[in-house]
PDB file of N, CA, C and O in Angstrom:
ATOM      1  N   MET A   1     -14.613 -11.052  32.118  1.00  0.00           N
ATOM      2  CA  MET A   1     -14.292 -12.192  31.297  1.00  0.00           C
ATOM      3  C   MET A   1     -13.047 -11.865  30.475  1.00  0.00           C
ATOM      4  O   MET A   1     -12.886 -10.746  29.988  1.00  0.00           O
ATOM      5  N   THR A   2     -12.190 -12.835  30.331  1.00  0.00           N
ATOM      6  CA  THR A   2     -10.993 -12.695  29.499  1.00  0.00           C
ATOM      7  C   THR A   2     -11.277 -13.299  28.140  1.00  0.00           C
ATOM      8  O   THR A   2     -11.889 -14.362  28.036  1.00  0.00           O
ATOM      9  N   TYR A   3     -10.824 -12.609  27.090  1.00  0.00           N
ATOM     10  CA  TYR A   3     -11.053 -13.070  25.720  1.00  0.00           C
ATOM     11  C   TYR A   3      -9.718 -13.272  25.009  1.00  0.00           C
ATOM     12  O   TYR A   3      -8.721 -12.628  25.334  1.00  0.00           O
ATOM     13  N   SER A   4      -9.721 -14.171  24.044  1.00  0.00           N
ATOM     14  CA  SER A   4      -8.555 -14.416  23.197  1.00  0.00           C
ATOM     15  C   SER A   4      -8.986 -14.294  21.755  1.00  0.00           C
ATOM     16  O   SER A   4     -10.116 -14.628  21.400  1.00  0.00           O
ATOM     17  N   GLU A   5      -8.072 -13.812  20.922  1.00  0.00           N
ATOM     18  CA  GLU A   5      -8.382 -13.710  19.497  1.00  0.00           C
ATOM     19  C   GLU A   5      -8.311 -15.101  18.871  1.00  0.00           C
ATOM     20  O   GLU A   5      -7.399 -15.876  19.160  1.00  0.00           O
ATOM     21  N   LEU A   6      -9.268 -15.403  18.022  1.00  0.00           N
ATOM     22  CA  LEU A   6      -9.356 -16.705  17.359  1.00  0.00           C
ATOM     23  C   LEU A   6      -8.519 -16.657  16.080  1.00  0.00           C
ATOM     24  O   LEU A   6      -8.975 -16.204  15.030  1.00  0.00           O
ATOM     25  N   GLY A   7      -7.293 -17.133  16.203  1.00  0.00           N
ATOM     26  CA  GLY A   7      -6.371 -17.086  15.065  1.00  0.00           C
ATOM     27  C   GLY A   7      -6.174 -15.673  14.579  1.00  0.00           C
ATOM     28  O   GLY A   7      -5.929 -14.762  15.370  1.00  0.00           O
ATOM     29  N   ARG A   8      -6.281 -15.486  13.263  1.00  0.00           N
ATOM     30  CA  ARG A   8      -6.144 -14.142  12.679  1.00  0.00           C
ATOM     31  C   ARG A   8      -7.483 -13.630  12.166  1.00  0.00           C
ATOM     32  O   ARG A   8      -7.528 -12.781  11.276  1.00  0.00           O
ATOM     33  N   THR A   9      -8.570 -14.145  12.725  1.00  0.00           N
ATOM     34  CA  THR A   9      -9.917 -13.784  12.254  1.00  0.00           C
ATOM     35  C   THR A   9     -10.389 -12.436  12.761  1.00  0.00           C
ATOM     36  O   THR A   9     -11.272 -11.825  12.159  1.00  0.00           O
ATOM     37  N   GLY A  10      -9.817 -11.963  13.857  1.00  0.00           N
ATOM     38  CA  GLY A  10     -10.324 -10.744  14.487  1.00  0.00           C
ATOM     39  C   GLY A  10     -11.470 -11.023  15.437  1.00  0.00           C
ATOM     40  O   GLY A  10     -11.975 -10.107  16.085  1.00  0.00           O
ATOM     41  N   ILE A  11     -11.890 -12.286  15.529  1.00  0.00           N
ATOM     42  CA  ILE A  11     -12.978 -12.679  16.432  1.00  0.00           C
ATOM     43  C   ILE A  11     -12.390 -12.952  17.805  1.00  0.00           C
ATOM     44  O   ILE A  11     -11.381 -13.646  17.929  1.00  0.00           O
ATOM     45  N   LYS A  12     -13.020 -12.407  18.832  1.00  0.00           N
ATOM     46  CA  LYS A  12     -12.575 -12.652  20.205  1.00  0.00           C
ATOM     47  C   LYS A  12     -13.553 -13.602  20.883  1.00  0.00           C
ATOM     48  O   LYS A  12     -14.764 -13.379  20.897  1.00  0.00           O
ATOM     49  N   VAL A  13     -12.991 -14.665  21.442  1.00  0.00           N
ATOM     50  CA  VAL A  13     -13.809 -15.658  22.135  1.00  0.00           C
ATOM     51  C   VAL A  13     -13.419 -15.696  23.605  1.00  0.00           C
ATOM     52  O   VAL A  13     -12.270 -15.447  23.969  1.00  0.00           O
ATOM     53  N   SER A  14     -14.394 -16.011  24.434  1.00  0.00           N
ATOM     54  CA  SER A  14     -14.125 -16.082  25.873  1.00  0.00           C
ATOM     55  C   SER A  14     -13.190 -17.237  26.173  1.00  0.00           C
ATOM     56  O   SER A  14     -13.240 -18.277  25.517  1.00  0.00           O
ATOM     57  N   ARG A  15     -12.337 -17.049  27.168  1.00  0.00           N
ATOM     58  CA  ARG A  15     -11.412 -18.106  27.577  1.00  0.00           C
ATOM     59  C   ARG A  15     -12.166 -19.224  28.294  1.00  0.00           C
ATOM     60  O   ARG A  15     -11.670 -20.345  28.402  1.00  0.00           O
ATOM     61  N   CYS A  16     -13.339 -18.920  28.772  1.00  0.00           N
ATOM     62  CA  CYS A  16     -14.205 -19.909  29.397  1.00  0.00           C
ATOM     63  C   CYS A  16     -15.199 -20.419  28.354  1.00  0.00           C
ATOM     64  O   CYS A  16     -15.834 -19.627  27.658  1.00  0.00           O
ATOM     65  N   CYS A  17     -15.332 -21.733  28.249  1.00  0.00           N
ATOM     66  CA  CYS A  17     -16.205 -22.334  27.236  1.00  0.00           C
ATOM     67  C   CYS A  17     -17.350 -23.075  27.928  1.00  0.00           C
ATOM     68  O   CYS A  17     -17.154 -23.696  28.973  1.00  0.00           O
ATOM     69  N   LEU A  18     -18.534 -23.006  27.343  1.00  0.00           N
ATOM     70  CA  LEU A  18     -19.694 -23.716  27.879  1.00  0.00           C
ATOM     71  C   LEU A  18     -19.868 -25.012  27.106  1.00  0.00           C
ATOM     72  O   LEU A  18     -20.141 -24.980  25.906  1.00  0.00           O
ATOM     73  N   GLY A  19     -19.714 -26.150  27.770  1.00  0.00           N
ATOM     74  CA  GLY A  19     -19.906 -27.454  27.152  1.00  0.00           C
ATOM     75  C   GLY A  19     -21.380 -27.800  27.069  1.00  0.00           C
ATOM     76  O   GLY A  19     -22.135 -27.534  28.005  1.00  0.00           O
ATOM     77  N   THR A  20     -21.793 -28.387  25.966  1.00  0.00           N
ATOM     78  CA  THR A  20     -23.219 -28.673  25.752  1.00  0.00           C
ATOM     79  C   THR A  20     -23.498 -30.161  25.530  1.00  0.00           C
ATOM     80  O   THR A  20     -24.628 -30.530  25.209  1.00  0.00           O
ATOM     81  N   MET A  21     -22.496 -31.013  25.694  1.00  0.00           N
ATOM     82  CA  MET A  21     -22.640 -32.424  25.348  1.00  0.00           C
ATOM     83  C   MET A  21     -23.805 -33.111  26.071  1.00  0.00           C
ATOM     84  O   MET A  21     -24.451 -33.985  25.493  1.00  0.00           O
ATOM     85  N   THR A  22     -24.076 -32.739  27.300  1.00  0.00           N
ATOM     86  CA  THR A  22     -25.101 -33.453  28.075  1.00  0.00           C
ATOM     87  C   THR A  22     -26.507 -32.897  27.857  1.00  0.00           C
ATOM     88  O   THR A  22     -27.478 -33.442  28.383  1.00  0.00           O
ATOM     89  N   TRP A  23     -26.619 -31.823  27.090  1.00  0.00           N
ATOM     90  CA  TRP A  23     -27.956 -31.260  26.870  1.00  0.00           C
ATOM     91  C   TRP A  23     -28.803 -32.250  26.086  1.00  0.00           C
ATOM     92  O   TRP A  23     -28.346 -32.853  25.114  1.00  0.00           O
ATOM     93  N   GLY A  24     -30.030 -32.404  26.522  1.00  0.00           N
ATOM     94  CA  GLY A  24     -30.939 -33.324  25.860  1.00  0.00           C
ATOM     95  C   GLY A  24     -30.978 -34.692  26.494  1.00  0.00           C
ATOM     96  O   GLY A  24     -31.938 -35.437  26.301  1.00  0.00           O
ATOM     97  N   SER A  25     -29.926 -35.046  27.265  1.00  0.00           N
ATOM     98  CA  SER A  25     -29.955 -36.328  27.941  1.00  0.00           C
ATOM     99  C   SER A  25     -29.894 -36.164  29.457  1.00  0.00           C
ATOM    100  O   SER A  25     -30.563 -36.895  30.188  1.00  0.00           O
ATOM    101  N   GLN A  26     -29.103 -35.220  29.928  1.00  0.00           N
ATOM    102  CA  GLN A  26     -28.997 -34.986  31.367  1.00  0.00           C
ATOM    103  C   GLN A  26     -29.631 -33.659  31.768  1.00  0.00           C
ATOM    104  O   GLN A  26     -29.801 -33.388  32.957  1.00  0.00           O
ATOM    105  N   ASN A  27     -29.975 -32.847  30.805  1.00  0.00           N
ATOM    106  CA  ASN A  27     -30.592 -31.546  31.062  1.00  0.00           C
ATOM    107  C   ASN A  27     -31.862 -31.433  30.231  1.00  0.00           C
ATOM    108  O   ASN A  27     -31.953 -31.992  29.139  1.00  0.00           O
ATOM    109  N   SER A  28     -32.817 -30.723  30.744  1.00  0.00           N
ATOM    110  CA  SER A  28     -34.010 -30.423  29.955  1.00  0.00           C
ATOM    111  C   SER A  28     -33.714 -29.228  29.047  1.00  0.00           C
ATOM    112  O   SER A  28     -32.711 -28.541  29.236  1.00  0.00           O
ATOM    113  N   GLU A  29     -34.571 -28.982  28.076  1.00  0.00           N
ATOM    114  CA  GLU A  29     -34.393 -27.813  27.204  1.00  0.00           C
ATOM    115  C   GLU A  29     -34.432 -26.522  28.013  1.00  0.00           C
ATOM    116  O   GLU A  29     -33.655 -25.601  27.757  1.00  0.00           O
ATOM    117  N   ALA A  30     -35.333 -26.454  28.988  1.00  0.00           N
ATOM    118  CA  ALA A  30     -35.428 -25.256  29.827  1.00  0.00           C
ATOM    119  C   ALA A  30     -34.150 -25.029  30.619  1.00  0.00           C
ATOM    120  O   ALA A  30     -33.694 -23.892  30.745  1.00  0.00           O
ATOM    121  N   GLU A  31     -33.560 -26.109  31.160  1.00  0.00           N
ATOM    122  CA  GLU A  31     -32.308 -25.973  31.903  1.00  0.00           C
ATOM    123  C   GLU A  31     -31.172 -25.520  30.983  1.00  0.00           C
ATOM    124  O   GLU A  31     -30.339 -24.706  31.383  1.00  0.00           O
ATOM    125  N   ALA A  32     -31.134 -26.036  29.764  1.00  0.00           N
ATOM    126  CA  ALA A  32     -30.104 -25.649  28.807  1.00  0.00           C
ATOM    127  C   ALA A  32     -30.215 -24.160  28.478  1.00  0.00           C
ATOM    128  O   ALA A  32     -29.203 -23.460  28.428  1.00  0.00           O
ATOM    129  N   HIS A  33     -31.425 -23.678  28.254  1.00  0.00           N
ATOM    130  CA  HIS A  33     -31.622 -22.258  27.977  1.00  0.00           C
ATOM    131  C   HIS A  33     -31.208 -21.395  29.174  1.00  0.00           C
ATOM    132  O   HIS A  33     -30.624 -20.325  29.003  1.00  0.00           O
ATOM    133  N   ALA A  34     -31.508 -21.861  30.362  1.00  0.00           N
ATOM    134  CA  ALA A  34     -31.115 -21.120  31.574  1.00  0.00           C
ATOM    135  C   ALA A  34     -29.590 -21.069  31.695  1.00  0.00           C
ATOM    136  O   ALA A  34     -29.035 -20.044  32.090  1.00  0.00           O
ATOM    137  N   GLN A  35     -28.912 -22.171  31.356  1.00  0.00           N
ATOM    138  CA  GLN A  35     -27.463 -22.199  31.405  1.00  0.00           C
ATOM    139  C   GLN A  35     -26.858 -21.255  30.371  1.00  0.00           C
ATOM    140  O   GLN A  35     -25.889 -20.553  30.663  1.00  0.00           O
ATOM    141  N   MET A  36     -27.420 -21.234  29.169  1.00  0.00           N
ATOM    142  CA  MET A  36     -26.932 -20.313  28.129  1.00  0.00           C
ATOM    143  C   MET A  36     -27.129 -18.866  28.555  1.00  0.00           C
ATOM    144  O   MET A  36     -26.229 -18.044  28.383  1.00  0.00           O
ATOM    145  N   ASP A  37     -28.284 -18.547  29.103  1.00  0.00           N
ATOM    146  CA  ASP A  37     -28.557 -17.186  29.572  1.00  0.00           C
ATOM    147  C   ASP A  37     -27.554 -16.781  30.649  1.00  0.00           C
ATOM    148  O   ASP A  37     -27.016 -15.674  30.630  1.00  0.00           O
ATOM    149  N   TYR A  38     -27.314 -17.687  31.580  1.00  0.00           N
ATOM    150  CA  TYR A  38     -26.382 -17.425  32.682  1.00  0.00           C
ATOM    151  C   TYR A  38     -24.984 -17.151  32.123  1.00  0.00           C
ATOM    152  O   TYR A  38     -24.326 -16.197  32.536  1.00  0.00           O
ATOM    153  N   ALA A  39     -24.534 -17.985  31.189  1.00  0.00           N
ATOM    154  CA  ALA A  39     -23.202 -17.811  30.607  1.00  0.00           C
ATOM    155  C   ALA A  39     -23.105 -16.508  29.819  1.00  0.00           C
ATOM    156  O   ALA A  39     -22.125 -15.776  29.955  1.00  0.00           O
ATOM    157  N   LEU A  40     -24.106 -16.214  29.003  1.00  0.00           N
ATOM    158  CA  LEU A  40     -24.092 -14.981  28.206  1.00  0.00           C
ATOM    159  C   LEU A  40     -24.040 -13.739  29.093  1.00  0.00           C
ATOM    160  O   LEU A  40     -23.328 -12.783  28.786  1.00  0.00           O
ATOM    161  N   GLU A  41     -24.791 -13.756  30.185  1.00  0.00           N
ATOM    162  CA  GLU A  41     -24.803 -12.621  31.107  1.00  0.00           C
ATOM    163  C   GLU A  41     -23.426 -12.372  31.723  1.00  0.00           C
ATOM    164  O   GLU A  41     -23.130 -11.265  32.174  1.00  0.00           O
ATOM    165  N   ARG A  42     -22.589 -13.411  31.737  1.00  0.00           N
ATOM    166  CA  ARG A  42     -21.250 -13.297  32.317  1.00  0.00           C
ATOM    167  C   ARG A  42     -20.155 -13.170  31.258  1.00  0.00           C
ATOM    168  O   ARG A  42     -18.968 -13.199  31.585  1.00  0.00           O
ATOM    169  N   GLY A  43     -20.550 -13.030  29.990  1.00  0.00           N
ATOM    170  CA  GLY A  43     -19.585 -12.771  28.931  1.00  0.00           C
ATOM    171  C   GLY A  43     -19.097 -13.976  28.166  1.00  0.00           C
ATOM    172  O   GLY A  43     -18.239 -13.831  27.296  1.00  0.00           O
ATOM    173  N   VAL A  44     -19.615 -15.175  28.456  1.00  0.00           N
ATOM    174  CA  VAL A  44     -19.198 -16.364  27.718  1.00  0.00           C
ATOM    175  C   VAL A  44     -19.823 -16.309  26.324  1.00  0.00           C
ATOM    176  O   VAL A  44     -21.034 -16.139  26.182  1.00  0.00           O
ATOM    177  N   ASN A  45     -18.979 -16.454  25.293  1.00  0.00           N
ATOM    178  CA  ASN A  45     -19.498 -16.449  23.921  1.00  0.00           C
ATOM    179  C   ASN A  45     -18.944 -17.629  23.120  1.00  0.00           C
ATOM    180  O   ASN A  45     -18.963 -17.605  21.889  1.00  0.00           O
ATOM    181  N   PHE A  46     -18.453 -18.652  23.808  1.00  0.00           N
ATOM    182  CA  PHE A  46     -17.814 -19.805  23.196  1.00  0.00           C
ATOM    183  C   PHE A  46     -18.499 -21.061  23.702  1.00  0.00           C
ATOM    184  O   PHE A  46     -18.417 -21.382  24.888  1.00  0.00           O
ATOM    185  N   TRP A  47     -19.179 -21.778  22.805  1.00  0.00           N
ATOM    186  CA  TRP A  47     -19.901 -23.002  23.154  1.00  0.00           C
ATOM    187  C   TRP A  47     -19.179 -24.188  22.509  1.00  0.00           C
ATOM    188  O   TRP A  47     -18.797 -24.125  21.340  1.00  0.00           O
ATOM    189  N   ASP A  48     -18.998 -25.249  23.261  1.00  0.00           N
ATOM    190  CA  ASP A  48     -18.474 -26.515  22.725  1.00  0.00           C
ATOM    191  C   ASP A  48     -19.684 -27.381  22.411  1.00  0.00           C
ATOM    192  O   ASP A  48     -20.379 -27.830  23.323  1.00  0.00           O
ATOM    193  N   THR A  49     -19.942 -27.619  21.136  1.00  0.00           N
ATOM    194  CA  THR A  49     -21.167 -28.327  20.737  1.00  0.00           C
ATOM    195  C   THR A  49     -20.905 -29.772  20.297  1.00  0.00           C
ATOM    196  O   THR A  49     -21.773 -30.390  19.681  1.00  0.00           O
ATOM    197  N   ALA A  50     -19.728 -30.317  20.603  1.00  0.00           N
ATOM    198  CA  ALA A  50     -19.438 -31.716  20.257  1.00  0.00           C
ATOM    199  C   ALA A  50     -20.463 -32.629  20.923  1.00  0.00           C
ATOM    200  O   ALA A  50     -20.830 -32.418  22.079  1.00  0.00           O
ATOM    201  N   GLU A  51     -20.921 -33.638  20.197  1.00  0.00           N
ATOM    202  CA  GLU A  51     -21.887 -34.591  20.753  1.00  0.00           C
ATOM    203  C   GLU A  51     -21.237 -35.684  21.555  1.00  0.00           C
ATOM    204  O   GLU A  51     -21.864 -36.262  22.443  1.00  0.00           O
ATOM    205  N   MET A  52     -19.967 -35.982  21.253  1.00  0.00           N
ATOM    206  CA  MET A  52     -19.249 -36.989  22.045  1.00  0.00           C
ATOM    207  C   MET A  52     -17.759 -36.871  21.776  1.00  0.00           C
ATOM    208  O   MET A  52     -17.329 -36.280  20.786  1.00  0.00           O
ATOM    209  N   TYR A  53     -17.000 -37.436  22.663  1.00  0.00           N
ATOM    210  CA  TYR A  53     -15.546 -37.440  22.524  1.00  0.00           C
ATOM    211  C   TYR A  53     -15.070 -38.884  22.485  1.00  0.00           C
ATOM    212  O   TYR A  53     -15.654 -39.764  23.117  1.00  0.00           O
ATOM    213  N   SER A  54     -14.012 -39.112  21.740  1.00  0.00           N
ATOM    214  CA  SER A  54     -13.497 -40.482  21.626  1.00  0.00           C
ATOM    215  C   SER A  54     -12.734 -40.886  22.864  1.00  0.00           C
ATOM    216  O   SER A  54     -12.231 -42.007  22.941  1.00  0.00           O
TER     217      SER A  54
END
């Protein structure tokens, strides 16, 4: 996984982001947890938690 520094915070975030907008409507809670586990196992540490986009 490739990481980028988040501004000048010293925090490194994965260049790949996991979107969560459809969780709860198109995914079950169990499926969401499985997706998070899968992403974490591959080094993803950046979640997009926006509920909707304009």
